[in-house]
N, C-alpha and C positions, 0 to 999 in steps of 0.2 A: 543045324546049329547056325547061329548068326555070326557073321564075320564082323568084328568090331570096326574094321576099316571101312565097312560099307554103311555105317550108321552116320546120321547127322547128329553130332553131339554139341551141346552148348558149352562154350568155353568162356571163361572169365578170368580176370586178373585181380588178385587180392590187393589190399592197400600196401602190402609189402612188396608188390611186384611179382609175386608167385603166380604162375599160370596154372589154372585148374580146369578139369573137364568134369561136367556134370553128366553122369551116366545113369539113366533110370534103372531102378532095381529090376524091372521086368526083363531087361537085357541080361542082367546077371543070372537070372533064373535059367535062361536058355544057354548062356555061355558056359556057366559052371554046372549045368545040369542039377540045379537045386531042386529039392522036393518042394511041394507046396508049403509044407510046414516051415522049412528053412526060409523060403521067400517071405512068408507072412511075418515071421519073427524079425527078419532083417528090415522089413518095411514098417514095423510098428512105430518108430519115431515119426516118420512122415505121415502115417495115418493119424497119430495123435495131433500133429500139426494141422491137418485138414479139419479135424474135429474142433480144435480150438478156434480155428478161423471161422467155421460155421457158427459156433457158440458165440463168439464175439460179435458176429453180424446180428444174430438174434437178440443179444443183449442191447446192442446199439439201436435196433429197431424199436425196442421197448423202453428206451431211456426216457421218453416223454412222460411215462407213467410215474416217474420219480420227481417231477417238478412240483413245487409247492402250490402252484395255482391250477393244477390239473383238475378238471371237473369229474372226479370219480368218487363213488361212494366208498365208505370204509371197507365194505365187503370186496369191492372191486380192487381197491388198493392192496388188500390182503392177498387176493388171488394173483395179482401181478407180482407181488413180493415173493410168493411161494414159487411161481413160475421162474422168476429170475434167479432165485437161489438154486432151484433145480438145474438151471443152465450152468451156474457156477460150479455145481457139484458133478457135472458130466465127467470130468477127468478123474474122478474117484472110482469110476467103473473099471473093471479089470480087463475087459476085452474091447479094444478099439474097433474091432470088426463087427461087433454086435452091440451097438449103443442103443440104450433106451432113452429116446429123446422125450422131454416133457411136452405135453400138448397144451396149446393155448386153450383157454376155456371158452 
């Protein structure tokens, strides 16, 4: 078992002056003897945040396809539009640990 006093923990102060400590969920798993299922359930919000971050990066990388003067055919514009909508729909999937990412064509 991990001794929490032996860990390097990130601390920060909120705008109201409250001091907080950021403890990674992985440590809770060992400290509290969580099962894998408990750990994965507790970590879901952070996993969704990672997915949104990656999704937003991919959307930003393809923003150029939405400009009015981009030299793409109608078919290519449609493909990019479908790809980008699929990226936006990522968070409608149920399991953040098993995401089906759309592929670029």
